[in-house]
PyMOL CGO cylinders between C-alpha atoms (Angstrom):
from pymol import cmd
from pymol.cgo import CYLINDER

trace = [
    CYLINDER, 101.58, 92.85, 83.99, 103.13, 95.51, 86.78, 0.3, 1, 1, 1, 1, 1, 1,
    CYLINDER, 103.13, 95.51, 86.78, 106.77, 96.02, 86.77, 0.3, 1, 1, 1, 1, 1, 1,
    CYLINDER, 106.77, 96.02, 86.77, 108.10, 94.83, 89.71, 0.3, 1, 1, 1, 1, 1, 1,
    CYLINDER, 108.10, 94.83, 89.71, 111.55, 96.79, 91.30, 0.3, 1, 1, 1, 1, 1, 1,
    CYLINDER, 111.55, 96.79, 91.30, 113.83, 95.58, 94.36, 0.3, 1, 1, 1, 1, 1, 1,
    CYLINDER, 113.83, 95.58, 94.36, 114.02, 97.63, 96.70, 0.3, 1, 1, 1, 1, 1, 1,
    CYLINDER, 114.02, 97.63, 96.70, 117.19, 98.22, 98.67, 0.3, 1, 1, 1, 1, 1, 1,
    CYLINDER, 117.19, 98.22, 98.67, 117.77, 99.99, 101.62, 0.3, 1, 1, 1, 1, 1, 1,
    CYLINDER, 117.77, 99.99, 101.62, 121.06, 101.61, 102.08, 0.3, 1, 1, 1, 1, 1, 1,
    CYLINDER, 121.06, 101.61, 102.08, 122.63, 102.07, 104.99, 0.3, 1, 1, 1, 1, 1, 1,
    CYLINDER, 122.63, 102.07, 104.99, 121.87, 105.39, 105.72, 0.3, 1, 1, 1, 1, 1, 1,
    CYLINDER, 121.87, 105.39, 105.72, 118.69, 104.57, 104.93, 0.3, 1, 1, 1, 1, 1, 1,
    CYLINDER, 118.69, 104.57, 104.93, 118.67, 101.96, 107.68, 0.3, 1, 1, 1, 1, 1, 1,
    CYLINDER, 118.67, 101.96, 107.68, 120.32, 104.09, 110.09, 0.3, 1, 1, 1, 1, 1, 1,
    CYLINDER, 120.32, 104.09, 110.09, 117.90, 106.11, 109.72, 0.3, 1, 1, 1, 1, 1, 1,
    CYLINDER, 117.90, 106.11, 109.72, 114.95, 103.37, 110.68, 0.3, 1, 1, 1, 1, 1, 1,
    CYLINDER, 114.95, 103.37, 110.68, 117.50, 102.98, 113.72, 0.3, 1, 1, 1, 1, 1, 1,
    CYLINDER, 117.50, 102.98, 113.72, 116.93, 105.87, 115.04, 0.3, 1, 1, 1, 1, 1, 1,
    CYLINDER, 116.93, 105.87, 115.04, 113.27, 106.35, 114.57, 0.3, 1, 1, 1, 1, 1, 1,
    CYLINDER, 113.27, 106.35, 114.57, 113.31, 104.22, 115.98, 0.3, 1, 1, 1, 1, 1, 1,
    CYLINDER, 113.31, 104.22, 115.98, 114.75, 104.51, 119.28, 0.3, 1, 1, 1, 1, 1, 1,
    CYLINDER, 114.75, 104.51, 119.28, 113.64, 108.80, 119.17, 0.3, 1, 1, 1, 1, 1, 1,
    CYLINDER, 113.64, 108.80, 119.17, 110.15, 107.76, 119.17, 0.3, 1, 1, 1, 1, 1, 1,
    CYLINDER, 110.15, 107.76, 119.17, 110.01, 104.13, 120.88, 0.3, 1, 1, 1, 1, 1, 1,
    CYLINDER, 110.01, 104.13, 120.88, 107.44, 103.11, 118.51, 0.3, 1, 1, 1, 1, 1, 1,
    CYLINDER, 107.44, 103.11, 118.51, 107.67, 99.93, 117.04, 0.3, 1, 1, 1, 1, 1, 1,
    CYLINDER, 107.67, 99.93, 117.04, 104.73, 99.65, 114.83, 0.3, 1, 1, 1, 1, 1, 1,
    CYLINDER, 104.73, 99.65, 114.83, 105.50, 103.22, 113.57, 0.3, 1, 1, 1, 1, 1, 1,
    CYLINDER, 105.50, 103.22, 113.57, 108.11, 101.38, 111.88, 0.3, 1, 1, 1, 1, 1, 1,
    CYLINDER, 108.11, 101.38, 111.88, 106.51, 98.64, 111.26, 0.3, 1, 1, 1, 1, 1, 1,
    CYLINDER, 106.51, 98.64, 111.26, 104.53, 100.71, 108.42, 0.3, 1, 1, 1, 1, 1, 1,
    CYLINDER, 104.53, 100.71, 108.42, 107.25, 102.87, 107.52, 0.3, 1, 1, 1, 1, 1, 1,
    CYLINDER, 107.25, 102.87, 107.52, 108.50, 99.52, 106.63, 0.3, 1, 1, 1, 1, 1, 1,
    CYLINDER, 108.50, 99.52, 106.63, 105.68, 98.64, 104.36, 0.3, 1, 1, 1, 1, 1, 1,
    CYLINDER, 105.68, 98.64, 104.36, 105.23, 101.83, 102.49, 0.3, 1, 1, 1, 1, 1, 1,
    CYLINDER, 105.23, 101.83, 102.49, 109.36, 101.48, 102.11, 0.3, 1, 1, 1, 1, 1, 1,
    CYLINDER, 109.36, 101.48, 102.11, 108.47, 98.11, 100.13, 0.3, 1, 1, 1, 1, 1, 1,
    CYLINDER, 108.47, 98.11, 100.13, 105.54, 98.95, 98.23, 0.3, 1, 1, 1, 1, 1, 1,
    CYLINDER, 105.54, 98.95, 98.23, 107.46, 101.03, 96.15, 0.3, 1, 1, 1, 1, 1, 1,
    CYLINDER, 107.46, 101.03, 96.15, 108.69, 97.18, 94.64, 0.3, 1, 1, 1, 1, 1, 1,
    CYLINDER, 108.69, 97.18, 94.64, 105.69, 98.65, 92.25, 0.3, 1, 1, 1, 1, 1, 1,
    CYLINDER, 105.69, 98.65, 92.25, 104.96, 101.77, 90.59, 0.3, 1, 1, 1, 1, 1, 1,
    CYLINDER, 104.96, 101.77, 90.59, 107.86, 103.32, 92.45, 0.3, 1, 1, 1, 1, 1, 1,
    CYLINDER, 107.86, 103.32, 92.45, 108.01, 106.05, 89.68, 0.3, 1, 1, 1, 1, 1, 1,
    CYLINDER, 108.01, 106.05, 89.68, 104.39, 107.77, 90.75, 0.3, 1, 1, 1, 1, 1, 1,
    CYLINDER, 104.39, 107.77, 90.75, 105.70, 109.36, 93.60, 0.3, 1, 1, 1, 1, 1, 1,
    CYLINDER, 105.70, 109.36, 93.60, 106.64, 113.20, 93.14, 0.3, 1, 1, 1, 1, 1, 1,
    CYLINDER, 106.64, 113.20, 93.14, 110.51, 114.55, 92.10, 0.3, 1, 1, 1, 1, 1, 1,
    CYLINDER, 110.51, 114.55, 92.10, 112.16, 116.21, 95.51, 0.3, 1, 1, 1, 1, 1, 1,
    CYLINDER, 112.16, 116.21, 95.51, 112.54, 119.69, 95.34, 0.3, 1, 1, 1, 1, 1, 1,
    CYLINDER, 112.54, 119.69, 95.34, 116.27, 119.54, 96.42, 0.3, 1, 1, 1, 1, 1, 1,
    CYLINDER, 116.27, 119.54, 96.42, 116.69, 117.43, 93.08, 0.3, 1, 1, 1, 1, 1, 1,
    CYLINDER, 116.69, 117.43, 93.08, 117.16, 121.65, 91.10, 0.3, 1, 1, 1, 1, 1, 1,
    CYLINDER, 117.16, 121.65, 91.10, 120.15, 122.47, 93.71, 0.3, 1, 1, 1, 1, 1, 1,
    CYLINDER, 120.15, 122.47, 93.71, 122.02, 118.33, 93.41, 0.3, 1, 1, 1, 1, 1, 1,
    CYLINDER, 122.02, 118.33, 93.41, 121.29, 117.46, 89.76, 0.3, 1, 1, 1, 1, 1, 1,
    CYLINDER, 121.29, 117.46, 89.76, 119.34, 114.28, 90.89, 0.3, 1, 1, 1, 1, 1, 1,
    CYLINDER, 119.34, 114.28, 90.89, 117.20, 112.10, 89.70, 0.3, 1, 1, 1, 1, 1, 1,
    CYLINDER, 117.20, 112.10, 89.70, 115.70, 111.80, 93.41, 0.3, 1, 1, 1, 1, 1, 1,
    CYLINDER, 115.70, 111.80, 93.41, 112.03, 111.09, 94.78, 0.3, 1, 1, 1, 1, 1, 1,
    CYLINDER, 112.03, 111.09, 94.78, 110.58, 110.99, 97.59, 0.3, 1, 1, 1, 1, 1, 1,
    CYLINDER, 110.58, 110.99, 97.59, 107.01, 109.20, 99.41, 0.3, 1, 1, 1, 1, 1, 1,
    CYLINDER, 107.01, 109.20, 99.41, 105.92, 111.11, 102.22, 0.3, 1, 1, 1, 1, 1, 1,
    CYLINDER, 105.92, 111.11, 102.22, 104.06, 108.92, 105.09, 0.3, 1, 1, 1, 1, 1, 1,
    CYLINDER, 104.06, 108.92, 105.09, 103.05, 110.71, 108.06, 0.3, 1, 1, 1, 1, 1, 1,
    CYLINDER, 103.05, 110.71, 108.06, 106.32, 113.60, 108.93, 0.3, 1, 1, 1, 1, 1, 1,
    CYLINDER, 106.32, 113.60, 108.93, 108.82, 111.33, 107.49, 0.3, 1, 1, 1, 1, 1, 1,
    CYLINDER, 108.82, 111.33, 107.49, 110.01, 111.40, 104.16, 0.3, 1, 1, 1, 1, 1, 1,
    CYLINDER, 110.01, 111.40, 104.16, 111.39, 108.47, 102.28, 0.3, 1, 1, 1, 1, 1, 1,
    CYLINDER, 111.39, 108.47, 102.28, 114.02, 109.74, 99.48, 0.3, 1, 1, 1, 1, 1, 1,
    CYLINDER, 114.02, 109.74, 99.48, 114.44, 107.13, 96.81, 0.3, 1, 1, 1, 1, 1, 1,
    CYLINDER, 114.44, 107.13, 96.81, 115.84, 106.41, 93.98, 0.3, 1, 1, 1, 1, 1, 1,
    CYLINDER, 115.84, 106.41, 93.98, 114.97, 104.52, 90.65, 0.3, 1, 1, 1, 1, 1, 1,
    CYLINDER, 114.97, 104.52, 90.65, 117.72, 102.56, 88.28, 0.3, 1, 1, 1, 1, 1, 1,
    CYLINDER, 117.72, 102.56, 88.28, 117.02, 100.26, 86.14, 0.3, 1, 1, 1, 1, 1, 1,
    CYLINDER, 117.02, 100.26, 86.14, 114.99, 97.17, 88.28, 0.3, 1, 1, 1, 1, 1, 1,
    CYLINDER, 114.99, 97.17, 88.28, 116.12, 98.18, 91.38, 0.3, 1, 1, 1, 1, 1, 1,
    CYLINDER, 116.12, 98.18, 91.38, 114.67, 101.51, 93.97, 0.3, 1, 1, 1, 1, 1, 1,
    CYLINDER, 114.67, 101.51, 93.97, 117.46, 102.16, 96.79, 0.3, 1, 1, 1, 1, 1, 1,
    CYLINDER, 117.46, 102.16, 96.79, 116.01, 104.22, 99.58, 0.3, 1, 1, 1, 1, 1, 1,
    CYLINDER, 116.01, 104.22, 99.58, 118.66, 106.40, 100.13, 0.3, 1, 1, 1, 1, 1, 1,
    CYLINDER, 118.66, 106.40, 100.13, 117.36, 108.42, 103.51, 0.3, 1, 1, 1, 1, 1, 1,
    CYLINDER, 117.36, 108.42, 103.51, 114.40, 108.33, 105.53, 0.3, 1, 1, 1, 1, 1, 1,
    CYLINDER, 114.40, 108.33, 105.53, 113.94, 111.98, 107.54, 0.3, 1, 1, 1, 1, 1, 1,
    CYLINDER, 113.94, 111.98, 107.54, 111.22, 114.34, 109.12, 0.3, 1, 1, 1, 1, 1, 1,
    CYLINDER, 111.22, 114.34, 109.12, 109.72, 116.20, 106.33, 0.3, 1, 1, 1, 1, 1, 1,
    CYLINDER, 109.72, 116.20, 106.33, 111.07, 119.85, 108.41, 0.3, 1, 1, 1, 1, 1, 1,
    CYLINDER, 111.07, 119.85, 108.41, 114.43, 118.66, 107.01, 0.3, 1, 1, 1, 1, 1, 1,
    CYLINDER, 114.43, 118.66, 107.01, 115.78, 119.43, 103.57, 0.3, 1, 1, 1, 1, 1, 1,
    CYLINDER, 115.78, 119.43, 103.57, 117.97, 116.42, 101.64, 0.3, 1, 1, 1, 1, 1, 1,
    CYLINDER, 117.97, 116.42, 101.64, 121.79, 117.13, 102.94, 0.3, 1, 1, 1, 1, 1, 1,
    CYLINDER, 121.79, 117.13, 102.94, 124.17, 116.30, 99.89, 0.3, 1, 1, 1, 1, 1, 1,
]
cmd.load_cgo(trace, "trace")
């Protein structure tokens, strides 16, 4: 039986989604991005740790969808979506 995780978007992540929606004006793209986000409710640790962890001392992971990185953290039975940023950007703490 697959372990299920609760997926939560932080306020920053919600703002990021809204900015992406208005920036590229593509509702379908945002829907696909959200589908990827909520796929983290199973096997959320399957995606790699982010390179920035060595600078921040964190254990964040990322899921890459097209040109965007979904930065998240797994805590117990929950996944917290921290940011959704363009792949060319580094995560700023």
